[in-house]
N, CA, C, O and the ligand as a Tripos MOL2 file, in Angstrom:
@<TRIPOS>MOLECULE
protein
  245   243    62     0     0
PROTEIN
NO_CHARGES

@<TRIPOS>ATOM
      1 N          21.1640  -18.1050    7.3970 N.3       1 MET1
      2 CA         21.6440  -16.7550    7.6680 C.3       1 MET1
      3 C          21.4840  -15.9050    6.4080 C.2       1 MET1
      4 O          20.9050  -16.3390    5.4130 O.2       1 MET1
      5 N          22.0010  -14.7120    6.4780 N.am      2 PHE2
      6 CA         21.7510  -13.7690    5.3960 C.3       2 PHE2
      7 C          22.9300  -12.8290    5.2720 C.2       2 PHE2
      8 O          23.7450  -12.7010    6.1850 O.2       2 PHE2
      9 N          23.0020  -12.1970    4.1650 N.am      3 MET3
     10 CA         23.9090  -11.0730    4.0430 C.3       3 MET3
     11 C          23.1390   -9.9100    3.4490 C.2       3 MET3
     12 O          22.1000  -10.0850    2.8130 O.2       3 MET3
     13 N          23.6690   -8.7280    3.6680 N.am      4 PHE4
     14 CA         22.9470   -7.5360    3.2630 C.3       4 PHE4
     15 C          23.9390   -6.4040    3.0640 C.2       4 PHE4
     16 O          25.1030   -6.4930    3.4550 O.2       4 PHE4
     17 N          23.4580   -5.3560    2.4570 N.am      5 THR5
     18 CA         24.3140   -4.1910    2.2820 C.3       5 THR5
     19 C          23.9900   -3.1730    3.3580 C.2       5 THR5
     20 O          22.8600   -3.0780    3.8360 O.2       5 THR5
     21 N          24.9960   -2.4280    3.7190 N.am      6 HIS6
     22 CA         24.8450   -1.4500    4.7900 C.3       6 HIS6
     23 C          25.6500   -0.2040    4.4400 C.2       6 HIS6
     24 O          26.7950   -0.2840    3.9940 O.2       6 HIS6
     25 N          25.0320    0.9270    4.6500 N.am      7 ASP7
     26 CA         25.7510    2.1860    4.4590 C.3       7 ASP7
     27 C          26.4900    2.5060    5.7440 C.2       7 ASP7
     28 O          25.8860    2.9430    6.7240 O.2       7 ASP7
     29 N          27.7700    2.2920    5.7390 N.am      8 CYS8
     30 CA         28.5650    2.4860    6.9420 C.3       8 CYS8
     31 C          28.6190    3.9610    7.3110 C.2       8 CYS8
     32 O          28.7930    4.8240    6.4510 O.2       8 CYS8
     33 N          28.4680    4.2330    8.5870 N.am      9 THR9
     34 CA         28.5070    5.6240    9.0430 C.3       9 THR9
     35 C          29.9410    6.1000    9.2410 C.2       9 THR9
     36 O          30.1840    7.2970    9.3940 O.2       9 THR9
     37 N          30.8840    5.1740    9.2400 N.am     10 ALA10
     38 CA         32.2750    5.5450    9.4860 C.3      10 ALA10
     39 C          33.0340    5.7550    8.1730 C.2      10 ALA10
     40 O          33.6720    6.7920    7.9880 O.2      10 ALA10
     41 N          32.9710    4.7890    7.2700 N.am     11 CYS11
     42 CA         33.7130    4.9080    6.0210 C.3      11 CYS11
     43 C          32.8430    5.4560    4.8980 C.2      11 CYS11
     44 O          33.3290    5.7240    3.7990 O.2      11 CYS11
     45 N          31.5340    5.6240    5.1840 N.am     12 ASP12
     46 CA         30.6170    6.2500    4.2350 C.3      12 ASP12
     47 C          30.5430    5.4880    2.9120 C.2      12 ASP12
     48 O          30.4380    6.0750    1.8360 O.2      12 ASP12
     49 N          30.6020    4.1840    3.0280 N.am     13 ARG13
     50 CA         30.4810    3.3360    1.8500 C.3      13 ARG13
     51 C          29.3790    2.3270    2.0720 C.2      13 ARG13
     52 O          29.0370    1.9890    3.2050 O.2      13 ARG13
     53 N          28.8290    1.8520    0.9690 N.am     14 THR14
     54 CA         27.8700    0.7650    1.0510 C.3      14 THR14
     55 C          28.6330   -0.5480    1.0040 C.2      14 THR14
     56 O          29.2350   -0.9090   -0.0070 O.2      14 THR14
     57 N          28.5890   -1.2420    2.1180 N.am     15 GLN15
     58 CA         29.3870   -2.4500    2.2540 C.3      15 GLN15
     59 C          28.4800   -3.6700    2.2950 C.2      15 GLN15
     60 O          27.3550   -3.6170    2.7910 O.2      15 GLN15
     61 N          28.9890   -4.7480    1.7720 N.am     16 LEU16
     62 CA         28.2780   -6.0150    1.8610 C.3      16 LEU16
     63 C          28.6660   -6.6940    3.1680 C.2      16 LEU16
     64 O          29.8380   -6.9710    3.4240 O.2      16 LEU16
     65 N          27.6660   -6.9510    3.9720 N.am     17 ILE17
     66 CA         27.9020   -7.5130    5.3010 C.3      17 ILE17
     67 C          27.5610   -8.9930    5.2780 C.2      17 ILE17
     68 O          26.4640   -9.3860    4.8820 O.2      17 ILE17
     69 N          28.4950   -9.7900    5.6990 N.am     18 PHE18
     70 CA         28.3050  -11.2320    5.7330 C.3      18 PHE18
     71 C          27.9500  -11.6830    7.1420 C.2      18 PHE18
     72 O          28.2910  -11.0200    8.1220 O.2      18 PHE18
     73 N          27.2670  -12.8090    7.2360 N.am     19 PRO19
     74 CA         26.8790  -13.3110    8.5670 C.3      19 PRO19
     75 C          28.0560  -13.4710    9.5140 C.2      19 PRO19
     76 O          27.9070  -13.2970   10.7240 O.2      19 PRO19
     77 N          29.2030  -13.7960    8.9890 N.am     20 SER20
     78 CA         30.3740  -14.0050    9.8420 C.3      20 SER20
     79 C          30.8390  -12.7140   10.4990 C.2      20 SER20
     80 O          31.6070  -12.7400   11.4600 O.2      20 SER20
     81 N          30.3720  -11.5850    9.9760 N.am     21 MET21
     82 CA         30.7830  -10.3000   10.5310 C.3      21 MET21
     83 C          29.8480   -9.8470   11.6400 C.2      21 MET21
     84 O          30.1440   -8.8930   12.3600 O.2      21 MET21
     85 N          28.7420  -10.5190   11.7730 N.am     22 ILE22
     86 CA         27.7370  -10.0990   12.7420 C.3      22 ILE22
     87 C          28.1220  -10.5870   14.1280 C.2      22 ILE22
     88 O          28.4320  -11.7600   14.3340 O.2      22 ILE22
     89 N          28.0950   -9.6710   15.0540 N.am     23 THR23
     90 CA         28.5240  -10.0080   16.4090 C.3      23 THR23
     91 C          27.3480  -10.1250   17.3650 C.2      23 THR23
     92 O          27.5040  -10.6000   18.4900 O.2      23 THR23
     93 N          26.1890   -9.7000   16.9270 N.am     24 GLY24
     94 CA         25.0540   -9.7890   17.8220 C.3      24 GLY24
     95 C          23.7680   -9.4430   17.1100 C.2      24 GLY24
     96 O          23.7740   -8.8200   16.0490 O.2      24 GLY24
     97 N          22.6690   -9.8550   17.7050 N.am     25 ALA25
     98 CA         21.3610   -9.5480   17.1460 C.3      25 ALA25
     99 C          20.3680   -9.3930   18.2900 C.2      25 ALA25
    100 O          20.3400  -10.1910   19.2280 O.2      25 ALA25
    101 N          19.5730   -8.3670   18.1910 N.am     26 THR26
    102 CA         18.5830   -8.1010   19.2200 C.3      26 THR26
    103 C          17.2480   -7.8270   18.5530 C.2      26 THR26
    104 O          17.1660   -7.0600   17.5940 O.2      26 THR26
    105 N          16.2220   -8.4480   19.0600 N.am     27 ARG27
    106 CA         14.8990   -8.1940   18.5010 C.3      27 ARG27
    107 C          14.3590   -6.8830   19.0370 C.2      27 ARG27
    108 O          14.4280   -6.6040   20.2340 O.2      27 ARG27
    109 N          13.8220   -6.0890   18.1320 N.am     28 THR28
    110 CA         13.1800   -4.8480   18.5230 C.3      28 THR28
    111 C          11.8190   -4.7880   17.8440 C.2      28 THR28
    112 O          11.4690   -5.6500   17.0380 O.2      28 THR28
    113 N          11.0710   -3.7680   18.1820 N.am     29 ASP29
    114 CA          9.7630   -3.5920   17.5630 C.3      29 ASP29
    115 C           9.8810   -3.3920   16.0580 C.2      29 ASP29
    116 O           8.9810   -3.7540   15.3010 O.2      29 ASP29
    117 N          10.9940   -2.8160   15.6350 N.am     30 ALA30
    118 CA         11.1620   -2.4860   14.2210 C.3      30 ALA30
    119 C          11.7490   -3.6390   13.4210 C.2      30 ALA30
    120 O          11.7890   -3.5910   12.1920 O.2      30 ALA30
    121 N          12.1960   -4.6580   14.1070 N.am     31 GLY31
    122 CA         12.8330   -5.7720   13.4220 C.3      31 GLY31
    123 C          13.9830   -6.2850   14.2510 C.2      31 GLY31
    124 O          14.0220   -6.1060   15.4680 O.2      31 GLY31
    125 N          14.9120   -6.9200   13.5860 N.am     32 THR32
    126 CA         16.0820   -7.4280   14.2840 C.3      32 THR32
    127 C          17.2260   -6.4370   14.1380 C.2      32 THR32
    128 O          17.6760   -6.1340   13.0330 O.2      32 THR32
    129 N          17.6780   -5.9490   15.2670 N.am     33 GLN33
    130 CA         18.8230   -5.0470   15.2410 C.3      33 GLN33
    131 C          20.0860   -5.8740   15.3300 C.2      33 GLN33
    132 O          20.3390   -6.5400   16.3330 O.2      33 GLN33
    133 N          20.8670   -5.8260   14.2830 N.am     34 VAL34
    134 CA         22.1050   -6.5900   14.2700 C.3      34 VAL34
    135 C          23.2740   -5.6490   14.4870 C.2      34 VAL34
    136 O          23.2750   -4.5110   14.0180 O.2      34 VAL34
    137 N          24.2500   -6.1350   15.1930 N.am     35 THR35
    138 CA         25.4890   -5.3980   15.3770 C.3      35 THR35
    139 C          26.5950   -6.1680   14.6630 C.2      35 THR35
    140 O          26.6360   -7.3980   14.6890 O.2      35 THR35
    141 N          27.4710   -5.4320   14.0390 N.am     36 PHE36
    142 CA         28.5250   -6.0770   13.2660 C.3      36 PHE36
    143 C          29.6760   -5.1010   13.1090 C.2      36 PHE36
    144 O          29.5870   -3.9280   13.4730 O.2      36 PHE36
    145 N          30.7330   -5.6150   12.5680 N.am     37 GLU37
    146 CA         31.9080   -4.7870   12.3370 C.3      37 GLU37
    147 C          32.1000   -4.6190   10.8420 C.2      37 GLU37
    148 O          32.2070   -5.5930   10.0960 O.2      37 GLU37
    149 N          32.1400   -3.3750   10.4260 N.am     38 CYS38
    150 CA         32.3410   -3.0640    9.0120 C.3      38 CYS38
    151 C          33.7310   -3.5010    8.5620 C.2      38 CYS38
    152 O          34.6170   -3.7710    9.3730 O.2      38 CYS38
    153 N          33.8900   -3.5600    7.2430 N.am     39 TRP39
    154 CA         35.2010   -3.8780    6.6840 C.3      39 TRP39
    155 C          36.2520   -2.8840    7.1610 C.2      39 TRP39
    156 O          37.4340   -3.2160    7.2420 O.2      39 TRP39
    157 N          35.8250   -1.6740    7.4740 N.am     40 CYS40
    158 CA         36.7800   -0.6550    7.9120 C.3      40 CYS40
    159 C          37.0900   -0.7980    9.3940 C.2      40 CYS40
    160 O          37.9690   -0.1100    9.9130 O.2      40 CYS40
    161 N          36.3830   -1.6790   10.0750 N.am     41 GLY41
    162 CA         36.6620   -1.9260   11.4770 C.3      41 GLY41
    163 C          35.7240   -1.1970   12.4220 C.2      41 GLY41
    164 O          35.8150   -1.3700   13.6370 O.2      41 GLY41
    165 N          34.8300   -0.3870   11.8870 N.am     42 ALA42
    166 CA         33.9250    0.3700   12.7360 C.3      42 ALA42
    167 C          32.7410   -0.4910   13.1560 C.2      42 ALA42
    168 O          32.1640   -1.2050   12.3360 O.2      42 ALA42
    169 N          32.3850   -0.4240   14.4160 N.am     43 PRO43
    170 CA         31.1840   -1.1190   14.8580 C.3      43 PRO43
    171 C          29.9520   -0.4300   14.2910 C.2      43 PRO43
    172 O          29.8500    0.7970   14.3040 O.2      43 PRO43
    173 N          29.0290   -1.2240   13.7990 N.am     44 GLN44
    174 CA         27.8320   -0.6910   13.1730 C.3      44 GLN44
    175 C          26.6110   -1.4440   13.6740 C.2      44 GLN44
    176 O          26.7050   -2.5720   14.1580 O.2      44 GLN44
    177 N          25.4760   -0.7970   13.5450 N.am     45 THR45
    178 CA         24.2300   -1.4850   13.8260 C.3      45 THR45
    179 C          23.2860   -1.2480   12.6580 C.2      45 THR45
    180 O          23.3830   -0.2360   11.9640 O.2      45 THR45
    181 N          22.3870   -2.1750   12.4480 N.am     46 ALA46
    182 CA         21.4020   -2.0320   11.3900 C.3      46 ALA46
    183 C          20.1480   -2.7920   11.7920 C.2      46 ALA46
    184 O          20.2080   -3.8100   12.4820 O.2      46 ALA46
    185 N          19.0270   -2.2800   11.3490 N.am     47 ILE47
    186 CA         17.7590   -2.9790   11.5710 C.3      47 ILE47
    187 C          17.4470   -3.8110   10.3380 C.2      47 ILE47
    188 O          17.4090   -3.3020    9.2180 O.2      47 ILE47
    189 N          17.2320   -5.0670   10.5600 N.am     48 ARG48
    190 CA         16.9230   -5.9650    9.4600 C.3      48 ARG48
    191 C          15.5370   -6.5400    9.6430 C.2      48 ARG48
    192 O          14.9830   -6.5730   10.7430 O.2      48 ARG48
    193 N          15.0080   -6.9810    8.5460 N.am     49 GLY49
    194 CA         13.7300   -7.6770    8.6150 C.3      49 GLY49
    195 C          12.6020   -6.7190    8.8660 C.2      49 GLY49
    196 O          12.3430   -5.8360    8.0480 O.2      49 GLY49
    197 N          11.9400   -6.8710    9.9570 N.am     50 GLY50
    198 CA         10.7660   -6.0830   10.2120 C.3      50 GLY50
    199 C           9.6870   -7.0090   10.6870 C.2      50 GLY50
    200 O           9.8770   -8.2210   10.7900 O.2      50 GLY50
    201 N           8.5870   -6.4390   10.9650 N.am     51 ALA51
    202 CA          7.5140   -7.2310   11.5430 C.3      51 ALA51
    203 C           6.8390   -8.0400   10.4480 C.2      51 ALA51
    204 O           5.9400   -7.5540    9.7620 O.2      51 ALA51
    205 N           7.2770   -9.2530   10.2960 N.am     52 THR52
    206 CA          6.6030  -10.1390    9.3610 C.3      52 THR52
    207 C           5.5340  -10.9510   10.0680 C.2      52 THR52
    208 O           4.6930  -11.6000    9.4470 O.2      52 THR52
    209 N           5.5990  -10.8910   11.3700 N.am     53 ARG53
    210 CA          4.6010  -11.6030   12.1690 C.3      53 ARG53
    211 C           3.9800  -10.6280   13.1450 C.2      53 ARG53
    212 O           4.5480   -9.5860   13.4740 O.2      53 ARG53
    213 N           2.8410  -10.9860   13.5790 N.am     54 ASP54
    214 CA          2.2030  -10.2270   14.6360 C.3      54 ASP54
    215 C           2.6070  -10.8720   15.9460 C.2      54 ASP54
    216 O           2.0220  -11.8640   16.3800 O.2      54 ASP54
    217 N           3.5810  -10.3090   16.5430 N.am     55 ASP55
    218 CA          4.0230  -10.8950   17.8040 C.3      55 ASP55
    219 C           3.0230  -10.5710   18.8970 C.2      55 ASP55
    220 O           2.6820   -9.4160   19.1520 O.2      55 ASP55
    221 N           2.5830  -11.6070   19.5110 N.am     56 ARG56
    222 CA          1.5980  -11.4100   20.5730 C.3      56 ARG56
    223 C           2.2570  -11.3500   21.9370 C.2      56 ARG56
    224 O           1.6070  -11.0790   22.9470 O.2      56 ARG56
    225 N           3.5410  -11.6030   21.9500 N.am     57 ASP57
    226 CA          4.2340  -11.6400   23.2330 C.3      57 ASP57
    227 C           5.1690  -10.4430   23.3720 C.2      57 ASP57
    228 O           6.2920  -10.5620   23.8630 O.2      57 ASP57
    229 N           4.6890   -9.3110   22.9360 N.am     58 MET58
    230 CA          5.5100   -8.1180   23.0820 C.3      58 MET58
    231 C           5.6630   -7.7850   24.5520 C.2      58 MET58
    232 O           4.7200   -7.8890   25.3360 O.2      58 MET58
    233 N           6.8460   -7.3910   24.9000 N.am     59 VAL59
    234 CA          7.1560   -7.1480   26.2990 C.3      59 VAL59
    235 C           6.9650   -5.6700   26.6110 C.2      59 VAL59
    236 O           7.5260   -4.7970   25.9490 O.2      59 VAL59
    237 N           6.1870   -5.4220   27.6010 N.am     60 ALA60
    238 CA          6.0330   -4.0550   28.0800 C.3      60 ALA60
    239 C           6.9770   -3.8490   29.2580 C.2      60 ALA60
    240 O           6.8700   -4.5220   30.2840 O.2      60 ALA60
    241 N           7.8710   -2.9380   29.0980 N.am     61 ALA61
    242 CA          8.8790   -2.7410   30.1400 C.3      61 ALA61
    243 C           8.2580   -2.1100   31.3740 C.2      61 ALA61
    244 O           8.9540   -1.8670   32.3600 O.2      61 ALA61
    245 ZN         32.9230    1.1080    7.2880 Zn       62 ZN62
@<TRIPOS>BOND
     1     1     2 1
     2     2     3 1
     3     3     4 2
     4     3     5 am
     5     5     6 1
     6     6     7 1
     7     7     8 2
     8     7     9 am
     9     9    10 1
    10    10    11 1
    11    11    12 2
    12    11    13 am
    13    13    14 1
    14    14    15 1
    15    15    16 2
    16    15    17 am
    17    17    18 1
    18    18    19 1
    19    19    20 2
    20    19    21 am
    21    21    22 1
    22    22    23 1
    23    23    24 2
    24    23    25 am
    25    25    26 1
    26    26    27 1
    27    27    28 2
    28    27    29 am
    29    29    30 1
    30    30    31 1
    31    31    32 2
    32    31    33 am
    33    33    34 1
    34    34    35 1
    35    35    36 2
    36    35    37 am
    37    37    38 1
    38    38    39 1
    39    39    40 2
    40    39    41 am
    41    41    42 1
    42    42    43 1
    43    43    44 2
    44    43    45 am
    45    45    46 1
    46    46    47 1
    47    47    48 2
    48    47    49 am
    49    49    50 1
    50    50    51 1
    51    51    52 2
    52    51    53 am
    53    53    54 1
    54    54    55 1
    55    55    56 2
    56    55    57 am
    57    57    58 1
    58    58    59 1
    59    59    60 2
    60    59    61 am
    61    61    62 1
    62    62    63 1
    63    63    64 2
    64    63    65 am
    65    65    66 1
    66    66    67 1
    67    67    68 2
    68    67    69 am
    69    69    70 1
    70    70    71 1
    71    71    72 2
    72    71    73 am
    73    73    74 1
    74    74    75 1
    75    75    76 2
    76    75    77 am
    77    77    78 1
    78    78    79 1
    79    79    80 2
    80    79    81 am
    81    81    82 1
    82    82    83 1
    83    83    84 2
    84    83    85 am
    85    85    86 1
    86    86    87 1
    87    87    88 2
    88    87    89 am
    89    89    90 1
    90    90    91 1
    91    91    92 2
    92    91    93 am
    93    93    94 1
    94    94    95 1
    95    95    96 2
    96    95    97 am
    97    97    98 1
    98    98    99 1
    99    99   100 2
   100    99   101 am
   101   101   102 1
   102   102   103 1
   103   103   104 2
   104   103   105 am
   105   105   106 1
   106   106   107 1
   107   107   108 2
   108   107   109 am
   109   109   110 1
   110   110   111 1
   111   111   112 2
   112   111   113 am
   113   113   114 1
   114   114   115 1
   115   115   116 2
   116   115   117 am
   117   117   118 1
   118   118   119 1
   119   119   120 2
   120   119   121 am
   121   121   122 1
   122   122   123 1
   123   123   124 2
   124   123   125 am
   125   125   126 1
   126   126   127 1
   127   127   128 2
   128   127   129 am
   129   129   130 1
   130   130   131 1
   131   131   132 2
   132   131   133 am
   133   133   134 1
   134   134   135 1
   135   135   136 2
   136   135   137 am
   137   137   138 1
   138   138   139 1
   139   139   140 2
   140   139   141 am
   141   141   142 1
   142   142   143 1
   143   143   144 2
   144   143   145 am
   145   145   146 1
   146   146   147 1
   147   147   148 2
   148   147   149 am
   149   149   150 1
   150   150   151 1
   151   151   152 2
   152   151   153 am
   153   153   154 1
   154   154   155 1
   155   155   156 2
   156   155   157 am
   157   157   158 1
   158   158   159 1
   159   159   160 2
   160   159   161 am
   161   161   162 1
   162   162   163 1
   163   163   164 2
   164   163   165 am
   165   165   166 1
   166   166   167 1
   167   167   168 2
   168   167   169 am
   169   169   170 1
   170   170   171 1
   171   171   172 2
   172   171   173 am
   173   173   174 1
   174   174   175 1
   175   175   176 2
   176   175   177 am
   177   177   178 1
   178   178   179 1
   179   179   180 2
   180   179   181 am
   181   181   182 1
   182   182   183 1
   183   183   184 2
   184   183   185 am
   185   185   186 1
   186   186   187 1
   187   187   188 2
   188   187   189 am
   189   189   190 1
   190   190   191 1
   191   191   192 2
   192   191   193 am
   193   193   194 1
   194   194   195 1
   195   195   196 2
   196   195   197 am
   197   197   198 1
   198   198   199 1
   199   199   200 2
   200   199   201 am
   201   201   202 1
   202   202   203 1
   203   203   204 2
   204   203   205 am
   205   205   206 1
   206   206   207 1
   207   207   208 2
   208   207   209 am
   209   209   210 1
   210   210   211 1
   211   211   212 2
   212   211   213 am
   213   213   214 1
   214   214   215 1
   215   215   216 2
   216   215   217 am
   217   217   218 1
   218   218   219 1
   219   219   220 2
   220   219   221 am
   221   221   222 1
   222   222   223 1
   223   223   224 2
   224   223   225 am
   225   225   226 1
   226   226   227 1
   227   227   228 2
   228   227   229 am
   229   229   230 1
   230   230   231 1
   231   231   232 2
   232   231   233 am
   233   233   234 1
   234   234   235 1
   235   235   236 2
   236   235   237 am
   237   237   238 1
   238   238   239 1
   239   239   240 2
   240   239   241 am
   241   241   242 1
   242   242   243 1
   243   243   244 2
@<TRIPOS>SUBSTRUCTURE
     1 MET1         2 RESIDUE 1 A MET
     2 PHE2         6 RESIDUE 1 A PHE
     3 MET3        10 RESIDUE 1 A MET
     4 PHE4        14 RESIDUE 1 A PHE
     5 THR5        18 RESIDUE 1 A THR
     6 HIS6        22 RESIDUE 1 A HIS
     7 ASP7        26 RESIDUE 1 A ASP
     8 CYS8        30 RESIDUE 1 A CYS
     9 THR9        34 RESIDUE 1 A THR
    10 ALA10       38 RESIDUE 1 A ALA
    11 CYS11       42 RESIDUE 1 A CYS
    12 ASP12       46 RESIDUE 1 A ASP
    13 ARG13       50 RESIDUE 1 A ARG
    14 THR14       54 RESIDUE 1 A THR
    15 GLN15       58 RESIDUE 1 A GLN
    16 LEU16       62 RESIDUE 1 A LEU
    17 ILE17       66 RESIDUE 1 A ILE
    18 PHE18       70 RESIDUE 1 A PHE
    19 PRO19       74 RESIDUE 1 A PRO
    20 SER20       78 RESIDUE 1 A SER
    21 MET21       82 RESIDUE 1 A MET
    22 ILE22       86 RESIDUE 1 A ILE
    23 THR23       90 RESIDUE 1 A THR
    24 GLY24       94 RESIDUE 1 A GLY
    25 ALA25       98 RESIDUE 1 A ALA
    26 THR26      102 RESIDUE 1 A THR
    27 ARG27      106 RESIDUE 1 A ARG
    28 THR28      110 RESIDUE 1 A THR
    29 ASP29      114 RESIDUE 1 A ASP
    30 ALA30      118 RESIDUE 1 A ALA
    31 GLY31      122 RESIDUE 1 A GLY
    32 THR32      126 RESIDUE 1 A THR
    33 GLN33      130 RESIDUE 1 A GLN
    34 VAL34      134 RESIDUE 1 A VAL
    35 THR35      138 RESIDUE 1 A THR
    36 PHE36      142 RESIDUE 1 A PHE
    37 GLU37      146 RESIDUE 1 A GLU
    38 CYS38      150 RESIDUE 1 A CYS
    39 TRP39      154 RESIDUE 1 A TRP
    40 CYS40      158 RESIDUE 1 A CYS
    41 GLY41      162 RESIDUE 1 A GLY
    42 ALA42      166 RESIDUE 1 A ALA
    43 PRO43      170 RESIDUE 1 A PRO
    44 GLN44      174 RESIDUE 1 A GLN
    45 THR45      178 RESIDUE 1 A THR
    46 ALA46      182 RESIDUE 1 A ALA
    47 ILE47      186 RESIDUE 1 A ILE
    48 ARG48      190 RESIDUE 1 A ARG
    49 GLY49      194 RESIDUE 1 A GLY
    50 GLY50      198 RESIDUE 1 A GLY
    51 ALA51      202 RESIDUE 1 A ALA
    52 THR52      206 RESIDUE 1 A THR
    53 ARG53      210 RESIDUE 1 A ARG
    54 ASP54      214 RESIDUE 1 A ASP
    55 ASP55      218 RESIDUE 1 A ASP
    56 ARG56      222 RESIDUE 1 A ARG
    57 ASP57      226 RESIDUE 1 A ASP
    58 MET58      230 RESIDUE 1 A MET
    59 VAL59      234 RESIDUE 1 A VAL
    60 ALA60      238 RESIDUE 1 A ALA
    61 ALA61      242 RESIDUE 1 A ALA
    62 ZN62       245 GROUP 0 **** ****
């Protein structure tokens, strides 16, 4: 797992986000969108990673 910093949109601080705070992760074209709860309690989302691979199984809706 990983941890990262995030600029919270609610408390307007750069917070260190730990894996234990992450409540979900969804793959998107831009990377992995993770959802988590900031230290202030606000739900947040962030895009992590990015296309490090050429995914050949992209889903066309
Ligand atoms: Zn916050």
